[in-house]
C-alpha positions in Angstrom: -6.1 12.1 12.6 -7.3 9.0 14.4 -5.4 7.5 17.4 -6.2 4.0 16.3 -6.9 2.6 12.8 -10.7 2.2 12.3 -10.2 0.1 9.1 -8.6 -3.1 10.5 -11.4 -5.2 9.2 -10.2 -4.5 5.6 -6.9 -6.3 6.2 -6.9 -9.6 4.4 -4.3 -12.2 3.6 -3.4 -11.3 0.0 -1.1 -12.4 -2.8 0.9 -9.6 -4.3 -0.2 -8.7 -7.8 3.4 -8.4 -9.1 7.1 -8.7 -8.1 7.4 -4.9 -8.3 5.0 -2.0 -8.8 2.3 -3.5 -11.0 1.6 -0.1 -12.8 5.3 0.9 -13.3 6.0 -2.6 -14.7 3.2 -2.1 -17.2 4.2 1.4 -18.2 8.0 1.1 -18.0 8.2 3.4 -15.0 10.4 3.1 -11.9 9.8 3.0 -8.2 11.6 3.8 -4.9 9.7 1.6 -2.4 6.8 -0.8 -2.7 3.4 -0.8 -0.9 1.0 -3.8 -0.8 -2.8 -3.1 -0.6 -4.0 -5.4 2.1 -7.5 -5.5 0.7 -6.8 -6.8 -2.8 -3.0 -7.4 -3.2 -2.2 -4.6 -5.6 1.5 -3.8 -5.5 2.1 -0.1 -5.9 4.9 2.3 -5.5 5.3 4.8 -2.6 4.8 8.5 -2.6 8.6 9.0 -3.0 8.3 7.3 -6.4 7.5 9.5 -9.5 4.0 8.0 -10.2 2.8 7.3 -6.6 0.8 4.3 -7.7 -0.1 3.0 -4.2 -1.8 6.3 -3.3 -3.5 6.4 -6.8 -4.8 2.9 -6.1 -6.3 3.9 -2.7 -8.1 6.9 -4.3 -9.5 4.9 -7.2 -10.7 1.9 -5.2 -11.3 3.2 -1.6 -9.1 0.4 -0.2 -7.7 2.1 2.9 -4.6 0.2 4.1 -1.3 -0.6 2.6 1.7 -2.4 4.1 5.3 -1.8 3.4 6.6 -4.5 1.0 10.2 -3.6 1.8 12.4 -6.3 3.3 12.6 -6.0 7.1 9.7 -3.6 7.3 6.3 -4.7 8.7 4.4 -1.4 9.2 1.0 -0.5 7.8 -0.4 2.8 6.7 -4.1 3.7 6.9 -4.9 6.5 4.4 -8.3 7.7 5.8 -7.0 7.7 9.4 -3.6 9.1 8.4 -2.0 6.5 10.8 1.1 4.3 10.7 0.9 1.2 12.8 2.2 -2.4 13.3 0.2 -5.5 14.2 0.8 -7.8 17.0 
C-alpha cells in the first residue's frame, strides 16, 4: 500500500453520469452509497451495495480514483494504491 496517491493526475472536473448508480438505474438494482469516478464521471455504487458497480467500473476501465458522492463527504479512494485521502 502506498503512503501517498500516485494517480492524482487522473483527477478531473467531471459531471456525474447519473443522479444515482448509473448501472443500478439501468438494471433496476439498488445501492447503499455512491462513488464518482474522477476520471470520467461514472456514478457507481459502493462495495457495500449488492452489485459493487464502482469497483467493477475501475476494473473494466483502469480509472483509478473515485470520490464519495455522499452528502457531507469529500474523501477519495485510489484503488491501485489502496489509499483513502482528501484534497486541500
